[in-house]
C-alpha positions in Angstrom: 21.1 42.9 15.6 22.5 41.1 12.5 21.9 42.7 9.2 22.7 41.0 5.9 24.8 42.8 3.4 22.9 43.4 0.2 24.9 42.7 -3.0 25.0 45.8 -5.1 25.7 45.8 -8.8 28.3 48.1 -10.1 27.7 50.7 -12.8 30.0 48.9 -15.1 28.0 45.7 -14.7 24.8 47.6 -15.3 26.1 49.2 -18.5 27.5 45.9 -19.7 24.1 44.2 -19.2 22.3 46.9 -21.1 24.9 46.9 -23.9 24.8 43.1 -24.2 21.0 43.1 -24.4 20.9 45.9 -26.9 23.6 44.3 -29.1 22.0 40.8 -29.0 18.5 42.1 -29.7 19.7 44.5 -32.4 21.8 41.9 -34.2 19.0 39.4 -34.2 16.5 42.0 -35.5 19.0 43.0 -38.3 19.5 39.3 -39.1 15.8 38.7 -39.3 15.4 41.8 -41.5 18.0 40.7 -44.0 16.9 37.0 -44.2 16.2 35.9 -47.8 12.7 34.8 -47.0 9.2 36.3 -47.5 7.8 39.1 -45.5 5.5 36.8 -43.7 8.3 34.6 -42.4 10.3 37.7 -41.3 7.2 39.0 -39.5 6.7 35.7 -37.8 10.4 35.6 -36.6 10.2 39.2 -35.4 7.0 38.4 -33.4 8.9 35.4 -31.9 11.8 37.8 -31.0 9.3 40.1 -29.2 7.6 37.2 -27.4 10.9 35.8 -26.2 12.1 39.2 -25.0 8.9 40.0 -23.1 8.8 36.6 -21.5 12.4 36.9 -20.4 11.6 40.3 -18.7 8.5 38.7 -17.1 10.5 35.8 -15.8 13.2 38.1 -14.4 10.6 40.2 -12.6 8.8 37.1 -11.1 12.1 35.7 -9.8 13.1 39.1 -8.3 9.7 39.6 -6.7 9.8 36.1 -5.2 13.3 36.7 -3.8 12.3 40.1 -2.3 9.1 38.7 -0.7 11.1 35.9 1.0 13.7 38.5 2.1 11.0 40.7 3.7 9.3 37.7 5.5 12.7 36.7 6.8 13.4 40.3 8.1 10.0 40.4 9.8 10.5 37.1 11.5 13.9 38.1 12.6 12.6 41.4 14.0 9.9 39.5 15.9 12.4 37.1 17.4 14.7 39.9 18.4 11.8 41.7 20.1 10.9 38.6 22.0 14.5 38.0 23.1 14.8 41.7 24.2 11.7 41.5 26.3 12.5 38.2 27.9 14.0 38.4 31.4 15.3 35.0 32.5 15.6 36.2 36.1 12.0 37.4 36.5 10.1 35.3 39.0 6.4 34.8 38.1 3.7 35.4 40.7 5.8 37.4 43.2 
């Protein structure tokens, strides 16, 4: 039986991704807060920041879910094929 190796992310990569997200979101939020514009414009930009952030999380989840579903279907199909091959006897004579 052939099993595929699942790529695992390291702890350092995980921490780097979290730090990068926090730094970029925080700096953009601070930049919006200190813009020399009216409160309405700052609120609009902050709302845009929240919208982009939530839509990015949604997109990442949809992509991950689609990848996992195709992986599960592939594993089920592979298990069915292996079961059929294991049960098949090429030397069995029918009707005897």
